[in-house]
C-alpha positions in Angstrom: 23.5 43.8 16.4 25.7 46.8 16.2 25.4 48.6 12.9 28.9 50.2 13.1 30.9 47.1 12.1 34.2 48.0 10.4 35.5 46.2 7.3 37.7 43.2 7.8 41.3 43.4 7.0 42.3 41.1 4.1 45.0 39.3 6.0 42.7 38.7 9.0 40.1 37.3 6.6 42.5 35.0 4.8 43.9 33.7 8.1 40.5 33.0 9.6 39.3 31.4 6.4 42.2 28.9 6.5 41.4 28.2 10.1 37.7 27.6 9.4 38.3 25.5 6.3 40.4 23.1 8.4 37.3 22.8 10.7 35.1 21.8 7.8 33.1 25.0 7.5 32.9 27.4 4.6 33.7 31.1 4.3 31.8 33.4 1.9 32.0 37.0 0.9 28.8 38.6 2.2 28.4 40.6 -1.0 27.6 37.3 -2.8 24.4 37.1 -0.7 21.3 39.1 -1.9 20.3 41.8 0.6 16.7 41.0 0.0 17.2 37.7 1.7 18.9 39.0 4.8 17.1 40.0 8.0 19.8 42.6 8.6 21.4 45.1 6.2 24.9 44.5 4.9 26.6 46.9 7.3 25.0 45.2 10.2 26.4 41.8 9.3 30.0 42.7 8.7 31.9 41.6 5.6 32.4 37.8 5.8 30.4 34.9 7.0 31.5 31.4 7.9 28.8 28.9 8.2 28.2 25.3 9.2 24.9 23.3 9.5 24.6 24.3 13.2 26.0 27.9 13.4 26.9 31.0 11.4 30.0 33.0 12.3 30.5 36.6 11.4 33.8 38.4 10.8 33.9 42.1 11.7 37.0 44.2 12.3 39.1 41.0 12.3 37.0 39.4 15.1 34.5 36.5 14.7 31.2 36.3 16.4 28.3 33.9 16.2 24.7 34.5 14.9 21.9 32.0 14.6 21.2 30.7 11.1 17.5 31.7 11.4 18.7 35.4 11.1 19.7 34.6 7.5 16.4 33.3 6.2 14.0 35.4 4.1 11.7 37.8 5.9 8.7 36.0 4.5 8.3 32.3 3.7 5.2 31.3 1.7 2.9 28.7 3.2 3.5 25.2 1.9 -0.1 25.3 0.7 0.8 27.9 -1.9 3.1 25.6 -3.8 5.6 26.7 -6.4 6.3 30.3 -7.3 5.1 30.6 -10.9 5.9 34.2 -11.7 7.3 37.3 -10.1 7.8 41.0 -10.8 9.9 43.6 -9.0 9.7 47.4 -9.4 11.3 50.3 -7.5 8.7 52.5 -5.8 8.3 55.8 -7.5 7.7 57.7 -4.2 10.6 56.0 -2.3 13.7 54.8 -4.2 14.9 52.8 -1.2 11.9 50.4 -1.4 10.5 48.0 -4.0 7.2 46.4 -4.8 7.4 42.7 -5.3 4.5 40.7 -6.7 4.4 36.9 -6.8 2.0 34.4 -8.3 1.8 30.8 -6.9 0.8 27.3 -7.9 -2.2 27.4 -5.5 -3.7 30.4 -7.3 -2.6 32.9 -4.7 -1.2 36.3 -5.6 0.9 38.1 -3.0 2.3 41.6 -2.9 5.2 42.6 -0.7 7.0 45.8 0.3 10.7 45.1 0.2 13.8 47.1 1.3 17.3 46.2 2.6 16.0 46.1 6.1 12.3 45.2 5.8 10.2 42.6 4.1 6.4 42.8 4.7 3.4 41.2 3.1 0.8 43.9 2.2 -1.6 41.7 0.2 -2.5 38.1 -0.3 -5.5 36.6 -2.0 -6.5 33.4 -3.8 -8.5 34.8 -6.8 -7.6 31.9 -9.1 -8.7 28.3 -8.9 -5.6 27.2 -11.0 -1.9 28.2 -10.9 -1.1 31.8 -11.7 0.7 31.8 -15.0 1.7 35.4 -15.4 1.5 38.8 -13.8 2.3 42.5 -14.5 2.5 45.5 -12.3 0.7 48.6 -13.6 3.0 51.5 -14.6 1.2 53.6 -11.9 2.2 50.9 -9.3 -1.4 51.1 -8.0 -2.3 47.5 -9.0 -1.2 44.2 -10.3 -2.8 42.1 -13.0 -2.7 38.3 -13.1 -3.8 35.6 -15.6 -4.0 31.9 -14.9 -4.7 28.4 -16.2 -8.3 29.2 -15.3 -10.3 31.8 -17.2 -10.1 34.6 -14.7 -8.3 37.9 -15.3 -7.7 39.6 -12.0 -6.7 43.1 -10.8 -5.1 43.2 -7.4 -4.2 46.2 -5.1 -0.7 47.1 -4.1 -1.8 48.6 -0.8 -3.0 46.9 2.4 -6.0 44.8 1.4 -7.5 41.3 1.6 -9.6 41.2 -1.6 -8.8 41.8 -5.3 -10.1 45.0 -6.9 -11.7 43.2 -9.8 -12.2 39.6 -11.0 -13.4 39.0 -14.6 -14.2 35.6 -16.1 -12.8 35.9 -19.6 -14.3 32.6 -20.7 -10.9 31.6 -22.1 -8.8 29.4 -19.9 -5.0 29.1 -20.2 -3.8 32.7 -20.6 -0.2 33.4 -19.9 2.6 35.9 -20.9 0.6 38.9 -19.6 2.1 42.3 -20.5 0.8 45.8 -19.9 1.7 48.8 -22.2 3.8 51.5 -20.6 0.9 54.0 -20.9 -1.2 51.7 -18.7 -4.2 51.7 -21.0 -4.2 48.1 -22.3 -2.8 44.7 -21.5 -2.4 41.6 -23.5 -2.3 37.8 -22.8 -0.9 34.9 -24.7 -3.6 32.1 -25.1 -3.0 28.4 -25.2 -5.5 28.4 -28.1 -3.1 30.5 -30.2 -4.9 33.8 -29.7 -3.6 37.0 -28.2 -6.3 38.9 -26.3 -6.2 42.6 -25.6 -8.0 44.0 -22.6 -8.8 47.4 -21.2 -6.7 48.0 -18.1 -9.5 50.0 -16.6 -12.5 47.7 -17.1 -10.8 44.4 -18.0 -13.1 44.1 -20.9 -11.8 42.3 -24.0 -11.3 44.8 -26.8 -9.4 42.8 -29.4 -8.5 39.2 -30.4 -5.3 38.7 -32.4 -5.4 35.6 -34.5 -2.5 34.3 -36.6 -0.6 31.7 -34.8 -1.7 28.1 -35.3 -0.3 26.7 -32.0 -0.4 27.9 -28.4 1.1 31.3 -27.5 3.6 31.6 -24.7 4.9 35.1 -24.5 4.0 38.8 -25.3 5.9 42.0 -25.0 5.3 45.7 -25.7 8.0 48.0 -27.0 8.6 51.4 -25.5 7.0 54.5 -27.0 8.9 55.5 -30.2 7.4 58.3 -32.3 4.0 57.6 -30.9 4.2 53.9 -31.6 4.2 51.0 -29.1 4.6 47.7 -30.9 3.3 44.4 -29.6 5.2 41.2 -30.3 4.0 37.7 -29.6 5.5 34.2 -29.9 4.5 30.6 -29.2 4.9 26.9 -29.9 5.0 27.3 -33.6 8.5 29.0 -33.3 7.3 32.2 -35.0 7.1 35.8 -33.8 4.4 38.3 -34.9 4.6 42.1 -34.7 1.3 44.0 -34.2 0.2 47.6 -34.2 -2.6 47.8 -31.7 -4.5 50.9 -30.6 -1.7 53.3 -31.2 
């Protein structure tokens, strides 16, 4: 497709929209569609789309042309065996501001890492390191790895480069850990346990270094604050409806 499409004139768009509405189709502004889910960048698709179940029409420079609907599907579709998407995280690459790292955890126990831009979507890593659904994940501040926790007892470190196997898998002996967060200095991470305990791990070795006990019901969420005067606070919350603030390894 020609990437030099010009912007539609407003009167042309309104005229063609009325025409297509009479034919039972719908016209949408392309800016309402996320670029991450388009096979072509915005400029290559023109400014307006009209779609029906059987075809998609594109308006560019006041002229309509047809494209096949399959060109509007995501670059990557997960296998049906992977089940529901349980958690995702997206960060802009530090070495290339036009690309993003996207990590996803799935019901099957798979963790996948993708490289995403407005023109490309590629899978760079996929592995099933958990026997139960992935409950939470976090991308390390260095962007060199991703950590996941699950309904099983495994805590897993995954690469963000082309690979087929995780970097490290540790059996924490505590199943049902969710709400995984990593501190902005990349030294420690914490999980929220269904048993009501917050567990702190070394981001380097994945060894447990602290257990935070106060809540009487299961924990669901954790979060670290940004560095302020040398302090990075940890907050946790769960089913008991209460929040706790912790000063951990500052």
